[in-house]
N, C-alpha and C positions, 0 to 999 in steps of 0.2 A: 563740612559745608551743610548748613541747616536750611532745608527748604520748607515749603508749605506743608508737605506730607509729614515732616518730622516735628512740626510744632504741635503743641497740644491744642485741641479744638477750643475755640472761643466760647465762653459761657456768658458773655456780655449781652444784654438784651439789644435787639437790633435798633430800637429807638435811640439808645445811647451810642451805638456804633454810628448811626446816621448823623447825629448831632456833632459827634467828635470829628467825623470824617469831613463834614461840610464846613465847620466853623473853626476848628482848633488847629488843624495841621497846616504847615507852611510848605509852599512849593520848593522842590529841590531842582534848581536850574543848573544847566551844564556849567562847569567851571570856566572862568574867563580864559580865552585862548583856545577853547575846544574847537577843533576843526574837523569837518567831514569832507575836506578836499579830497578828490579822487574817488569818493564813494558813490554808490548807487543805491537808491531806495525806491521801493514800491509802496504806495499808499492807496488802499481801496476806499471808495466813497469819499474822495477828497475834493469834490467840487463844491462842498458847502460844509458848514458846521465845524465840528472838531477835527474831522479829517483834513479839511482845508487849512485850519489853523496849525495842525501838526506839521503838514507839508511846508507851510511857510516858516515854521521854526527850524526845520531841518535845513531849508535854504539859507536861513540867517546864519547857520553854522558852517556855511560854505559848501554844502552838498553839491557834488558835480553833476549828478544826473538823477532826475526825478521822473518816475513813471506814475502817471495818474490813471488808476484803474477805476473807471466809472462806467455805469450802464448807458449813459446818454453821451454820445460824442459831442453834441451841441453844448451841453452844460459843462462837459470836461474841457472843451476848447475855451469856453468863457472863463473858467477858472484858471486855465493855463495862461490866458492873456493877462489876467491880473497878476499872476506870479511873475510873468516875464517883465512886466512894468516895474515890479519891486526888485526883481533879481534878473537883470538882463543877461547874465552869463549862464543862466540855467539852460540845460539842453532839452531837446524836444522829446516827445513821447516815444516809448519803445513798446510796441504792441506785442511782439512775440518774444516773451522773456527768454526762453531757453535758447532760441536761435540767435537773437540779436544782442543779448547782453553778455559780455564776457565776464562780468563780475556783478554779484549782488551782495550787498552788505546788510541791508535793512528791509524788512517787510512789516508793514502795519496793516492788519486786517480790521478795518473800521466798519463794522456793520451792526446796526441796531434798530429795532423797531418795536414800538408799543402799540398794540391794537386794543381798542375799547369795545370791539365787537368781533365775533368769530368770523374768520375769513380764511379761505384756502388759496393756495397757488395753483392755478389751473394746470400748469404743465406737470406738476408732481402730485397734486392731490393732498399735499401736506398743509397743515395749519400754518399760517403765514409767519408767525413769530418763530415757530420751530424751524421753518425753512430758512429764514433770514438770519436769525440770531445764532443758530446752531448748525444745521445740516450743511447749508451752502458754505458757511465759513470754514467748517472743519474739512469739508471736501477739498476746498482750495488749499488749506493748510497742508493736508497730506500730499497733494500733488506737488506742492512747492518744496517739500522737505528734501528730496534727493537733488533737486536743482540747486537749492541753497547750499547743500553739502558740496556739490561739485563746483559751484561758482563762488565759494567763500573767498574772503580777501587773501591776497598774497601773504605768505608768511605763516599760513595755517590758522589764523585767528578765526573763530566761529562767526557765522552770520547770525543775525537777530531776527526772530519772528515773534512779533507781539500781537496778540489777539485781544481786541477790545472786549471787556466784560463789564460787570456791574456789581456794586455792593449788594444790590437787591437779591443776588444769587444766594446770599447768606440768609435771607428771610423766607426762602421757598419752603412751603409746608409739605411738599412731596406728596401731593394728592395722586400722583401716578405711580407711586412706588409699588403698589400691589398688582399692577397690570403686567401681564406677561403674554405677548410682547409689550414692551413699554412705549417705544416710540410711536407706534400707530395709535396709542391712546390719546396722544395730543390732537389727533385728527377727529376725535369724537366730539361733536358739539355739545353732547350731554355732559361731558366731563370738563368742558372749558370754563374757566373762571377768570373774569376780567382782572381781578386783583392778584392772580396767582400765576397764570400761564407764562407771562413775561419772566417772572422770577425763576420759574422752573426751567425755562428754555436757556437761561443764562447759567443755571447750576449744572446743566448737562455738560457744559464746557469744563467745569471743575472735574467732573467724573471722567471725561475723556482724557484730560491732561494727566490725571492721576496715573493712568496706565500708559500713556504715550511715552513718558520719560523712561519707561523700562526698555524702550527701543531706540530712542534718540539720545545720543551723547552730547553733552554740553561742549565737547571739543569740536563738534561739527556744526550744530545749530542750537542756539540758546532760544528756547521757546517759553514764553510766559503769557499770563493774562494780566490785563491792566484795567483798573477801574478809574474813570475820570471824575467820579461822583456826579451829583445832579448839577447840570450846567444850564445856564440861560442861553437863549439865542441859538438853539440847535433844532434840527428837524426830527428829533426822536419821537415827538408827539404830533407829527405832521398829519396824522389821520384823525385827530380829534375833530368831532363835528359839533355844531351848535355854538351860537355866539356866547352863551353863558359859560359853557365848558371851556371854550378857547380862552375867554377872559380869565377864568379861574386858573387855568394852567399857566398863562402868561404872568399872572400876579404871583403865583407860587414860585415860579422861576425867578421873577424879579426880586422877591424877598429872600429866597434861600439859595438860589443857584450860583455856582461859581462862574466867573467870566470864562468865555471859551478859551482864552489864552491860557488860563490856569488849568482848566480841565485837560486841554491838549498837552500841556507840559508833562502830564502823567505818562503819555505814550512816548514822548521824547526821552523822558527819564528812563523808561523801560529799555530803550534801544541804545541810548548813549551813555547814561550814567551807570546802569546796572550791567553786571557781567555774569560769569558762570554761576555765581551764587544765586541768581534769580531763575535759573533753569528749572522748569516745571513748577513755577510758583505763581500764586495769585498776589498781585501787587495792588495795594490800596493805600492811599495817603502817602504815596512815594516810598512805601515800605513793604517788606515781605509779610504777608498775613496768612493765617491758616485758611484752608479751604472751608467750604460750608460744613458745619459741625456734623451733619448727617453722614458725610462720607467716612467718618472715623468710627462709626458704629458697625457692629457685625451685619446688621441689615443693610446699611449704607454700602458696605463693601460688596455685598451680593448684588445690589441694584446697580452700582457703578460698573461692575463687570458685565452685567447684562447690557447696559448702555454701550459699553465698548464693543461688545460682540455684535449687537444690533446695528451699530453705526458702520462697522466694517462690512456687514452683510448688505446694508443699504447701498453701498458703493462698490459692491463686488464686480459690477459691470466694467469698472475702470481698473480692476486689479489692485485695489488699495491695500489688501492684506499683504500682497507681495511687496508693494512699495514700503510699507511699514517694516516688514521683515528685512528688507534690503538695507535699512538704516543701521542695522546692527553690524553690518560688514565693516 
């Protein structure tokens, strides 16, 4: 089984990768007759954009139970109303996953934010892209792992955990690589770069997954990263300010962006079409792709280990190291 770690690093310029990814690849839709009847899925951030579209596609495949994990109850209920109209057999929300759900087959962690100015999250003090794109997402992923293992489908098939990522992780220039500790460097406004920090925050997930697969078996939970490419009609750039900038972003998306349905199909492909071969992999253009090239270098391996250790230390209050170790049992 050849995963992303086993592939040679890509030497293709990112401009070429972007053009091929955006315009040349074709969606891999689930085969006719594919049914998710009896299955349960959790999708975060699914009240709008790609998360909403991915949830709708799962329902179209006959998903029996869908949990909408959103920060706003009002917006979540509004999204659920739309889904109920399209799929009246869909079941209601389940708020407390471990207690109320007897079975979990699919989790899609759909979180992404691009900031054009430095900003921090008041409750944590971390730079906002670092918090949303990496820390919060990985924290939730770790907490869900033993639950997914315990509540996997009958018959022993593994659950699926897909984390939304981005091709721009391949373009990160690693301006934080010399910082020790590394994660707090993201919180320094003097080191913040508009054109780089988003890419770097997404590359952190490559580094974390590189090590996570040493603890999590594909027989228990299939964990992968999925890139939807640049898509039009999403809230990824919701914080863009200024009429001129908003118009430019909208025009760029209109000219180059994938339709949301096509972008979201990457997530559905990751949890429906892909199996154990995708465990620990970065999926781009509906295929297994190498991680960011930096990870394969001697320096990259040192930095990725530092990211792994610092991430576990960040969440030590929740006993995440013990959770990760427990997945080996």
